KEKE-3310 file (N, C-alpha, C; in steps of 0.2 Angstrom, whole numbers, plus 5000, padded with zeros to 4 digits):
npx = (4899:4913:4929:4941:4952:4968:4973:4962:4959:4969:4966:4953:4959:4968:4959:4951:4959:4964:4952:4948:4958:4974:4985:4990:4998:4998:4999:4986:4972:4959:4964:4970:4960:4949:4938:4928:4916:4913:4906:4907:4903:4901:4899:4896:4896:4884:4875:4877:4870:4860:4863:4857:4860:4858:4865:4878:4893:4911:4921:4934:4952:4965:4980:4991:4987:4979:4977:4968:4953:4934:4919:4902:4885:4876:4872:4866:4871:4883:4883:4880:4893:4901:4894:4898:4912:4926:4929:4934:4943:4938:4932:4921:4915:4908:4904:4905:4913:4908:4905:4913:4914:4920:4924:4933:4947:4943:4930:4924:4912:4914:4912:4912:4912:4897:4892:4896:4886:4875:4881:4884:4869:4867:4872:4884:4900:4911:4928:4943:4958:4975:4992:5001:4993:4978:4966:4957)
npy = (4870:4865:4860:4858:4844:4845:4840:4839:4853:4857:4852:4857:4871:4869:4865:4876:4886:4880:4880:4894:4903:4906:4907:4907:4921:4932:4938:4940:4929:4935:4944:4936:4929:4924:4929:4936:4946:4961:4970:4986:4991:4997:4987:4975:4961:4958:4955:4942:4932:4932:4925:4913:4899:4885:4874:4864:4874:4880:4888:4898:4907:4919:4910:4914:4921:4912:4895:4886:4879:4879:4870:4873:4869:4879:4893:4902:4898:4901:4915:4918:4915:4924:4934:4937:4938:4951:4963:4954:4947:4935:4920:4909:4895:4880:4860:4857:4866:4877:4890:4904:4915:4931:4943:4956:4966:4978:4977:4974:4964:4951:4939:4923:4911:4903:4911:4925:4929:4932:4943:4952:4956:4962:4973:4974:4975:4969:4964:4971:4966:4970:4966:4965:4973:4974:4979:4991)
npz = (5000:4992:4994:4980:4977:4976:4963:4954:4954:4946:4934:4930:4930:4919:4909:4907:4903:4893:4884:4883:4880:4871:4875:4891:4897:4905:4922:4927:4923:4915:4907:4896:4893:4879:4866:4874:4882:4891:4904:4912:4925:4941:4954:4947:4951:4956:4948:4945:4950:4941:4930:4919:4924:4932:4938:4947:4951:4948:4958:4957:4957:4951:4948:4953:4964:4972:4972:4977:4974:4973:4973:4971:4973:4965:4958:4967:4980:4977:4975:4989:4996:4990:4995:5007:5006:5004:4992:4976:4964:4953:4945:4937:4933:4924:4925:4914:4906:4898:4900:4906:4919:4924:4937:4938:4945:4943:4942:4932:4924:4916:4903:4894:4882:4884:4893:4887:4878:4887:4895:4885:4883:4894:4891:4889:4881:4868:4870:4864:4858:4857:4853:4869:4876:4887:4884:4875)
capx = (4903:4918:4936:4943:4958:4973:4973:4956:4959:4973:4962:4949:4963:4971:4954:4948:4964:4964:4946:4947:4965:4978:4992:4990:5004:4997:4996:4979:4970:4956:4968:4971:4953:4949:4930:4923:4912:4913:4902:4910:4897:4900:4893:4892:4896:4878:4871:4880:4866:4855:4866:4854:4862:4857:4869:4884:4898:4916:4924:4942:4955:4971:4982:4996:4985:4976:4976:4962:4945:4929:4913:4898:4879:4872:4874:4863:4876:4890:4882:4881:4900:4903:4892:4902:4919:4928:4930:4940:4944:4938:4931:4916:4914:4904:4909:4906:4916:4903:4905:4916:4912:4925:4924:4939:4948:4942:4925:4922:4911:4918:4909:4915:4908:4889:4891:4897:4880:4873:4885:4880:4863:4867:4876:4893:4905:4917:4936:4947:4965:4981:4997:5004:4987:4972:4960:4958)
capy = (4872:4859:4863:4854:4842:4849:4838:4841:4862:4859:4848:4863:4877:4868:4865:4883:4890:4877:4882:4901:4907:4902:4907:4911:4923:4938:4938:4940:4926:4936:4947:4932:4926:4927:4928:4937:4952:4964:4975:4991:4992:4995:4982:4971:4954:4958:4952:4935:4928:4931:4921:4908:4893:4883:4868:4866:4878:4879:4895:4899:4913:4918:4906:4917:4921:4906:4888:4882:4880:4876:4869:4875:4866:4881:4901:4905:4897:4906:4922:4918:4914:4929:4941:4937:4940:4958:4964:4949:4946:4928:4915:4904:4889:4874:4856:4857:4873:4880:4896:4907:4921:4933:4950:4957:4971:4984:4979:4972:4959:4947:4933:4920:4905:4905:4919:4930:4933:4936:4949:4957:4957:4967:4979:4974:4975:4965:4966:4972:4966:4971:4962:4969:4977:4970:4981:4998)
capz = (4997:4994:4991:4976:4978:4971:4956:4951:4953:4941:4929:4930:4927:4912:4904:4907:4900:4883:4881:4883:4880:4866:4880:4897:4898:4910:4929:4929:4917:4912:4902:4891:4888:4870:4863:4878:4883:4897:4906:4915:4930:4949:4957:4941:4953:4960:4942:4944:4952:4937:4925:4918:4924:4939:4941:4950:4948:4952:4960:4957:4957:4947:4951:4956:4970:4976:4969:4979:4970:4978:4971:4975:4972:4962:4957:4974:4985:4975:4978:4996:4998:4988:4999:5014:5004:5002:4984:4975:4958:4953:4940:4939:4927:4926:4924:4905:4903:4893:4901:4910:4921:4929:4941:4939:4950:4940:4944:4926:4923:4909:4901:4889:4880:4885:4896:4883:4876:4893:4895:4880:4884:4899:4888:4888:4873:4865:4871:4858:4861:4852:4857:4873:4880:4889:4882:4871)
cpx = (4910:4924:4938:4949:4963:4975:4968:4957:4964:4970:4958:4953:4965:4965:4951:4952:4965:4958:4947:4953:4969:4984:4990:4997:5004:4996:4989:4975:4965:4958:4969:4965:4952:4940:4925:4921:4914:4908:4905:4903:4901:4896:4892:4894:4888:4875:4872:4873:4859:4857:4860:4855:4860:4860:4876:4889:4905:4919:4932:4944:4960:4976:4988:4994:4981:4976:4971:4955:4939:4924:4907:4890:4875:4875:4871:4868:4882:4889:4882:4887:4902:4900:4895:4911:4920:4928:4935:4938:4942:4933:4925:4915:4909:4907:4909:4910:4914:4903:4909:4915:4917:4921:4930:4941:4946:4933:4920:4918:4910:4914:4911:4912:4900:4888:4893:4890:4876:4876:4884:4875:4863:4869:4882:4895:4910:4924:4939:4954:4969:4987:5000:4999:4981:4967:4959:4953)
cpy = (4867:4861:4856:4851:4846:4846:4839:4848:4862:4855:4854:4869:4875:4867:4871:4886:4887:4880:4890:4905:4901:4903:4912:4912:4930:4934:4937:4935:4930:4942:4943:4928:4929:4926:4930:4944:4954:4969:4979:4992:4992:4991:4976:4964:4953:4954:4945:4930:4927:4928:4915:4900:4891:4876:4869:4870:4878:4887:4895:4906:4913:4913:4908:4921:4917:4901:4884:4884:4877:4876:4870:4871:4871:4889:4905:4904:4902:4911:4923:4919:4922:4936:4942:4939:4949:4958:4959:4949:4938:4926:4911:4900:4884:4867:4854:4862:4876:4886:4898:4915:4924:4940:4950:4964:4978:4984:4978:4966:4955:4940:4929:4914:4907:4910:4925:4934:4935:4943:4954:4960:4961:4974:4980:4973:4970:4967:4967:4972:4968:4967:4967:4975:4971:4972:4989:5002)
cpz = (4998:4991:4988:4978:4973:4964:4952:4950:4947:4934:4926:4926:4920:4907:4902:4902:4892:4880:4879:4881:4875:4870:4886:4901:4904:4919:4931:4922:4913:4907:4895:4889:4883:4870:4868:4877:4889:4899:4912:4919:4936:4950:4952:4945:4955:4954:4942:4945:4947:4931:4925:4919:4932:4943:4945:4947:4952:4952:4960:4956:4952:4951:4954:4964:4975:4971:4971:4976:4975:4972:4974:4969:4965:4962:4965:4980:4983:4977:4985:4999:4995:4992:5004:5013:5004:4994:4982:4968:4957:4947:4942:4932:4928:4925:4916:4901:4899:4894:4906:4913:4925:4931:4941:4945:4948:4939:4936:4925:4917:4909:4895:4887:4880:4887:4892:4881:4881:4894:4890:4879:4888:4897:4887:4881:4873:4867:4865:4861:4856:4858:4862:4878:4880:4885:4878:4875)
residu = (MET:THR:GLU:LEU:ASP:PRO:ALA:GLU:ALA:GLU:THR:VAL:ARG:ARG:ARG:VAL:GLU:GLU:LYS:TYR:SER:SER:SER:ALA:THR:ASN:ARG:CYS:PHE:TRP:GLU:ASP:VAL:GLU:GLY:ASP:ALA:TYR:LEU:GLU:GLU:SER:ARG:GLY:GLY:GLU:LYS:ILE:ASN:ASP:TYR:PRO:TYR:ARG:GLY:LYS:VAL:THR:LEU:PHE:PHE:ASP:GLU:SER:GLU:GLU:LYS:VAL:MET:TYR:SER:MET:ASN:ASN:MET:ASN:ASP:LEU:VAL:ALA:VAL:LEU:ASP:GLU:CYS:PRO:ASP:ILE:GLU:PHE:TYR:VAL:THR:ASN:ASP:ALA:TYR:ASP:PHE:LEU:ILE:CYS:LEU:ASN:GLU:TYR:ASP:HIS:LEU:ILE:GLY:ALA:GLY:LYS:ALA:LYS:LYS:TRP:VAL:GLU:GLN:LEU:GLY:GLY:LYS:GLN:PHE:ARG:ARG:ARG:GLU:GLY:HIS:SER:GLN:GLU)
# end
């Protein structure tokens, strides 16, 4: 696990926000993510190791909570770190930003980009948003 320098972390955050949200206005970024699916399941985070991506990943958090980001060699390393943490809200992406996975405070497993189909295959549903509401 390697901590990203602040400039690199800012670039990651900006690119993720540009790709997955038309406006990052909420305290919790997952509320702004567009084109995503979610799975309501306790311990949803345990499924992350099943995501079929085996390359380097970046772990990050809502900017209002923590600006530091971490790079890890693969999903196995990510899961090992998460297993040592208390229940936390977090996001995971890769260097191509072609997927975004989130586990939010409600234990919803959220997938966008290539991860959307994966979450749907797990039984997840698409978020339906209205202005002023994160979900219905």
